[in-house]
Every structure is written in C-alpha cells, then in structure tokens.
N, C-alpha and C positions, 0 to 999 in steps of 0.2 A: 508461510509454508511453501516450501520449494516444490516446483513442479518437475524439476530435472532429476532423473533417476539414472543410475549406472547399474548395468546388469551384465554378467559374464555368463556365457553358456557355450557348450560344445555342440556343434551341429556338423553332420556329415552331409555333404552335398556332392552330386555328380554333375559336372559341367561338361557337355559335349562340345569340344572344339570343332571348327570347320573341317579339320582334316579327319577327325573321327567320324564325324557325320557322313562325309563323303565316302569314306572307307566302308562303313556300314551299308550305305546306299548301293555302292558298287558290288558288294559282296553278295547281296541278295537279288541282284538283277539276273533275269534270264538271258540266254544268248542273244535273242533278238532284241531285248531291251538295252543290252550292253552295246550292241552294234549301233543302235540309234543314238545312244548316249554319246559314244565316241565321235559320231559324225556332228552332233551339236557342239560338243566341246572344241572340235577342230575349227568349226565356223566362228566360235566366240574367242578362241585364244590363238593369235598369230604365232605364238611360239610353239605350238604343236604341229608336227609333221605326221602325215600317214602315208604308208607305202603299202603296196600290194601284199597280201598274205603269201606265205611260202608255198607255192604249188609244188615244187619238186619234193619237198618233205612230205607233203600229203600223199603224192603219187607213190612214194617209197612205202609209206605206211600201207596203202592199199595194195601194193604189190605182196607184202608179207601177210596181210589179212584181207584176203579177197572178198569176205562177206561185208566189208564196209561199203555202203551204197551211196556215200555222198552225204550222209547224215540227215536225210529227210524221210521220216516215217509218219504214217497217219496214226490217228489216236487209236484206231482198232488194233494196231501192232505194238502199242507200248503199254497197254493197261494190263500188265501182268499183275498189278495191284488187285485187279479184278478176276484174277485167277486163270490166266492163259498159260497152258503148259508147254507149247511148242512155239519155239521162235518168238516168243512174246506175243503171240497172236491169239486172240479170242475167236470162238466159232462165230460164223455169221449170224446176223440177227434172226431170230425165230420168225416163221412166216407170219403174215398178217393174221389178225384176228378174223377178219372177214373171210380170208381164204380157208382158215381153219374150220369155220363154221360151214362154209359152202361144202367142204369135203364131208363133214358129217351129215348134211342135208342129202347129198347125192347117195349116201349109203343107205339112207332110210326108204329109197324107192318109193317116194310119195306120189300121189296124183299130180299131174303136170300143173294144174292151176295153184294148188297148195305148195308145190315145191318152188314154183316161180315167185310166189309171194313171200315164201321164207327166205329165199335168196335175196329178194329185195330188202327185206328187213334186216338181214345180215350185213348189208352195205350201209345201213342207217345207224348201226351200232357204233358209239363213239369209242375213243381210246381207252376208257375205263371200263367198257362193256355194257354201257347203259343205252336205252332207247329213250328218245325225247317224246313226251305225250303228243306234242303237236305234230310230230311225224306221223304217229298212228291216227291223229284227227284228220291228217291230210288224206288218208286212204278212203275216208268216207266221201270226201269231195271227188275222188276218182271213181265213184260209184262201186266200190268194191263191198260186197256184202259183209256186214258186220260179223256174221257166224264165221265166214272165211277168215276174217282178220283175226278173231279171237283164236281159231283153231291154229293159225300160223304163228301167233304169239305164244300159245301153250308150247307148240313144237319148238320154237326157238328157245324157250326158257328151259326146255328139257335138255338141251345140248350142254357140252362142257365148253368152257369152264363153268362150274356151278355158279349160278347167280347172273349169268350173262343175259342180256335182253331185259333186265329190271328197269322199271321207270323211276325208281327212287331208291335210296339207300335201305329203307325199311323192307321193300320188296326183295331187294338183292339178297338181304341176310334171310329172309323167310324162305327164299328159293333154295338157299343152301342148307338151312336147317331141315327143310321138308325131305331132303335126300338122306338125311342120317337115320340109321336104325334106331328106333325108339326115340324119336325126336322129343326133346325136352319142352313140354307144354308151357312152362313158365318162361323159358327163353324165347319161345315164340310169342307169347303175350308182351314180353318186354320189347322184342324187336319190333312187333307191329304197332305198339301203342305209346311206348315210354323212352324212346331213344333220347330226346332232349333232356329228359329228367335223369337218365342214366349218365349222360355226359356230364351233368352237372353234380353227379354222385347224390342225388336225393333218394337214397335207399329207403329211408323210412316212409316217405310219401308213396313210392311205388308199392311197398309192402302193404300199406294201409289200403290202397285201392284194389289190390290183388287179393287181399285177405291171407297173406303169407308172411313168413318171418323174414327179418332182414337178411339172415343168413342165406335163405333161398334166393333172395335178389342177387346176393353177391355171387352165389353159384351160377346163376343165369347170366350175370355179367361176364363171368369167366368164359362161359360158352360162346357168348356173342363176340368177346374180344378175340376168340380163336378163328373167326370167319374172315374172309377176304373182302374188304369193302370196295376194291378195285379189281374185279375179275379179269379185266382185260390188260392188267398192268404188265404181265409177262410178254405180251405182244406189241408193246409199244416200241417204236422205232429207236434205233441207238441215236446217241448224240451226234450232231453234225461232226464231219471230219475236221480234225485240227492237226496241222503239221507242226512237227518240232524238229529242232536240230540238237543231237546230243551234245552235251557238254564234256563228256568224259568217254573214252574207249577203254575197254579191258581187252587186250589182245595178246596172243602168244607171239613173242618176238624173241628170235634166237633161242627158241625152246623153253622160254620162261614166260609166264603170265605177268604182263605189267600194265600200269595204269598210264594212259596217254591223254592229256588235256587236248581237246579239240579246239585249239585256237587258230586252226588253219583257215577259218572263215573271217577272222578278225584282222583288220589292217594293223601293220606294225607301227607303233607310236613311239615318237622320239621328239627331242627338242631341236628346233630349228637353229643351224649354226649361225646363219646370217644375223638373227636377232641376238644371239650370244655375243657376237662380235660387236653388234651395235651398242649392247648394254655396257661393254667394256670401253668402247671408244667415245660414246656420245658425251657432250658436255652439258646438254640440257637436262636440268633437273626433272622437269615434267615427263620427259621421255624416259629417263633412267627409272624414275618411280613406277611409271606405268609397266615398263618391261620387268622391273623386279616383281611386281604383283602377279604378272602373268607367268613368270618363271616359277614362282611359288606355287601357283595353281597348277602348272604343268607337272611339277615334281610331285605334288600331292596326288594327281591323277595317277602317275606312273607308280607311285608307292601303293596306292589302293589296288591297282591291277595286279601288281606282284602278290600282294597280300591275298587278293581274291583266288589267284591261281594256286598259291601255296596252301591255302585252307581247303580249297576244293580237291586238290590232290591228295592231301592227307586224309580227308573224309573218305574219298574213293579208295585209297590204299588200305584203310582200315576195314572198309566193306569187303575188299578183295580178300584180305587175310581171314576175316571172320567167315566168309562165304567161299573159300577156296574149293571145297568139293562141288558146289554149284557151277562156278566158273570153269572148272576143269572137266565139267560134263560127267562127273561121277554119280550125281544125283540131281533131281529136279527140285528137291526140297531145300528150304533155307533154315539155317540155324537161328534161334532167337538172338536178337541183338537190338538193345534199346538205344535211343538217341542219348539218353543221360550217360549210359556206361561208356559209349564212344567218346563223348565230351570229357569224361573222367579220364579216359585212356590217353586222350591227346593232349590233356592239360588245357582244355578250352572251355569257355562258358558255354552251357547248353544253348543259349540264345545264339551264339555265334555259329555253332554247328547247324542249328535250325535255319538260319538265314543262308548258311553255305549250301544247303541241299535243297532249299525251297524252290521249286519250279525247274530243277535241274534234271537232266536225263543221262543215263548210262547206256551205251550200246556195247554189247559183246556178241559172241557167236550165237548165243541163245536167243537174242532179240534186243529190243530197246525198251528200257523200263525207267520209270520215275526212280530217281536216286533214293527217295523215301521208301521205296519198296523193300529195300534191304534191311530197314529198321522194323522190327516186328516183336511186340510182347509175346512171351510164351502163353499158349493156352493149356488146359488140363491135359496132361500126358506129356508135357515138356516140349512140344513141337511148337513151331511158329504159326502165327495165324494164317500166313500164306501156305504153309505146308498142309494145314487143315483144310484150307480151300482147295488145294491141289487135290488131296485125297477125295474130297467131296465130289468135285468135278469128274474125277477118275470113276468114281462109282455110278454116277449118272450116265456117263459114257458107255458103261459096260452093262447097264441094266437091261432087261427085256422091255422093249418099248411097248409091248402089249400089256405088261404088268409092271409099270414103273414103281419105284420105291416111294413110299410116303416119307415124310420128314422124320417120323419116329423110326421107320425102318432104316433110313440113313443114319441117324443117331446110334442105333444098335450096331450097324456094320462098322461105322467109325470107331466105336468102342472096341470092337474085335481087333482092330488095327492099333489099338492103344491110344486112340484120340478121343478124349472124353468130352463130349459136347452135348449140351441139352438140346431139346428138340427145338425150343425158340430160337436157339443160337444157330442151328442148323437152317432154320427158315430164314434167318437174318443173312447168313452167308450165301444161301441160295438165291436170294433176291439180289444181293451185291453182285453175284455172278451173272445175273440176267437170266437165270433158269426159271422155267415155269414150275407150277405145281405138279403133283403127279397126274392130275387130270389134264392138265395143258400138254404134258409131255406124252401122254398116251396116244398110241397109234393103232 
C-alpha cells in the first residue's frame, strides 16, 4: 500500500513583504516615534543623509497662522474628545475632596474641638472617599474621647458627596441609601449583608435568607447598582501632563482652509551622493552587494515616508471636508463621521485609516485635538457623540450651582434640544467629561 498521496487545494495567503511591513510600521508611528526611528535608521544606513528641517517655511506658516505655537501642547489642551469647547481646552480640575469637605465643615459652625477633628478626618479620606479603620483606631491612641470620634465620623458622613467617610463599600452604599426618601429596606439589607452573593448573582440564596422573591432581589440589585461606589471619584486629580506635537495643521491660507502636514520638525531624508557614486564605480563585489542592500532599504524608507504623508494628508482633508463648519468657526459641533465611511470614501482599507490616525494630533484655530476626535458615531437625534458631550457640558456650565441638575434632569434638557440620551448614558458622558455628580457640583 502506497503511503504517498497527491492532493490539490486552493488556499489564499497574505504574505507581508519587508517593504509592506516597514510601510505599515511607519504609517502608525507618532511624530516622536518617527523622529527617533529616522535617527536610528540614519545611524544604521550610511546611504541615508539627514539635513535640517525647513525653518523658513515654518516661519512663513506661522506668519499666516499666528495661533500656531510651535506644536507643543499639554494634555489638558488637546483632549477635546473629553468635551472641551473652547480652544480645545478643558476646565481646570475640580478642587480636592479634602478642600470640598473642609468648606462644608466650616459652614456648619461646629464647636472648635469637633470642627478640628472633622477637618483632620477630612484629610485622612482617600481618593475614593473612604476612611481606613486603622486611622480611626489611631485616634484612640491620641487620647481622643470615643464619643467625640463617633460624633466627628457621623458629621463627616453627613457631608457631600453621599457615601464619603465610609469604612467599607457596604457602609458607603448604606450611607447613600439612607439619604433617599423612602429608602428601600430590601436594598439596605442586601447592601449590608449580601454584596458578595449579589456580585455572584446568587439571587435565589439571597431571596431564601431574606424570605422574599427573586424578583424583589433583582429590584434591590437595580437600586444598589444606581449608587456610586467611589464617591470621591469626581475629585481625583487629572492625569499627568503629557506633551504632544501636532502632526497636521488646518489653517486659513490665502483665504482658504487648507491641510498642512507638520513635517517642519523632521529632518529631510535623502540618499547620499557619495555612496551612490561608489556603488557605480566600485569593482569589489562585497562592497557593491552591501551598498545595493542599503540602497534598497533607503528607498523603502523614503517610499514609506511618502506613503505615510500622503495617507495622513488624505485623512485630514476628508476630516476637513466633513467638518468644515467646525473648522470655519460656524459651529462648535461636529457632524457624525465614522472611520469605516471615511475608508470607503478614500478607497482605503479601514485598518489603513486606523493606523494613519492612531496617536496623531491636529491643530487648528480652535485648539489641538486627537485626529480620532473627528470620527464619531451618531447618537439618538442624529448628532455626533462629541456634540452630545458639548451640549451636556454647556448645560452644566449654565446651571444654578445652588441647585445643580441631576442626570435625569440633564437627560430631559438634552431631549428638549433634540439629543435623546438615557440617564445612564448621561452619567457615562458626565464621568468621561470629569464632571462630578449634582451633589459634588453643588455650592
């Protein structure tokens, strides 16, 4: 019996050539990564020459667009994805939680010993709004009467945001539930005794121990889920400052909005003439083979740079065309535009567009933004997600700080503007914008 078999089959394979891999790598590089990459390539390949970037052209661009500041902005000025409406800048971070608590304590006009102890506890509250039991135990070692400690703790836990000063998640949730009118006793029982079981969705076991129905447990779960497990979240500090260099400018030049690639910081890369002449004149096979290999690599790099610039320019020009009212200053809102629709319009694969815009930034008169900011799925009402966030931020800025809007109020007011968002979506966007709850915003 023969063990040899012949079989014919059709199979489709994608093989990435070195040129294609390099092109994909260069395409998705950020400006800083590309600068470092070119420096390494110049050290490894003697056929690559680098010359200084064109300063005169950059100064001419700055003369026509005076708002260009050299292309360095901190993170707080470019995260318009987070909802900043003016010049791409977000509001400054909210005041610290400890300062917020101290302000409330001062307004209570407490007796001095009690006020001093409350302020001390306010400083011990961690970033999530919790107190460590060991910190409270340390007060006994300081010879502070237990009655005074209990009174100070009760006072602290009565402040906003609800749940602050809790020593555990269960206590945090109970503090919030106790402030609600007609507090649900089942929800309070579940929060006090059955959080681990609730997390594992052991509804039947909870129902049996409480002598209620599974449906009642599910209703209690919905109530508990609506609470804030991290009451200090809105007061947590912003992320550390990160500096970026815009990859693209959109500027009005000669009376027309145009896309300009920010290649002014990159060295000019070319092929060294001396080694080209040596390649033609040398009779040594080893030398000619080495130079041919390095010449191929240099040409691949130059082609990759051209392809990166061309793709990035096309993506930015498409964003300019789709969002022209925004760039011209007619509106602060964006039109819905998806990455897939852009890829289809440019006859590019969506992964190519994704690589081209990843980590890239665009600077215009309004500010500096991630290029991905201009791609947004529409929400109910036909507006973009960024426009919905903009409207939400506008409502919060205009509210009466003595009676700030709840998330349900914000949902209703947005609906009046034709933006239909569920309350939980409003909550999500509010947190993404770094805005506190109504209690945290109240003054």
